[in-house]
C-alpha positions, 0 to 999 in steps of 0.5 A, spaced: 750 088 758 751 089 750 744 086 748 741 091 753 744 097 750 742 094 743 735 094 746 735 100 749 738 104 743 733 107 739 732 104 732 732 108 726 725 109 723 725 105 717 721 110 712 715 106 709 713 108 702 706 111 704 701 106 700 695 109 697 689 106 699 685 104 693 678 108 692 673 104 695 667 104 690 660 106 692 655 101 693 649 102 689 644 105 692 637 101 692 632 105 688 625 106 691 620 101 689 614 106 689 615 114 688 615 118 694 608 120 697 607 127 696 606 131 702 599 132 705 598 140 704 600 143 710 595 147 714 596 155 714 601 156 720 598 161 725 601 168 725 606 168 730 604 172 736 605 179 735 609 183 740 605 186 746 606 194 746 610 197 751 607 197 757 606 204 760 611 205 766 608 204 773 606 210 776 612 214 779 612 214 787 610 221 789 615 225 793 615 225 800 610 230 803 612 234 808 610 232 815 605 237 818 609 242 823 606 239 829 609 232 827 616 235 826 617 239 832 617 235 838 611 236 843 613 239 849 613 234 855 608 237 861 612 239 867 613 233 871 611 235 878 617 235 883 618 229 888 616 231 895 623 234 898 624 231 905 623 236 910 629 239 913 630 236 921 628 242 926 
């Protein structure tokens, strides 16, 4: 059981001195064999589209017109004829 305890016991960390990495020499850049070709002349860029002028506001809806009076007041119903009353027995 002692070896299990020894294995379970955390070992103290061994301080390792940090090893400085040697600077890596950069590989020599290959020189271009031919000079870079000059860029062709760019055609003149078209002007960006001008922002549209502010659109006029849509026409405001008209306020509700007052209805004519004959539509406002309910039409009086024609008098309904009375149903025929049964004659009383003599």
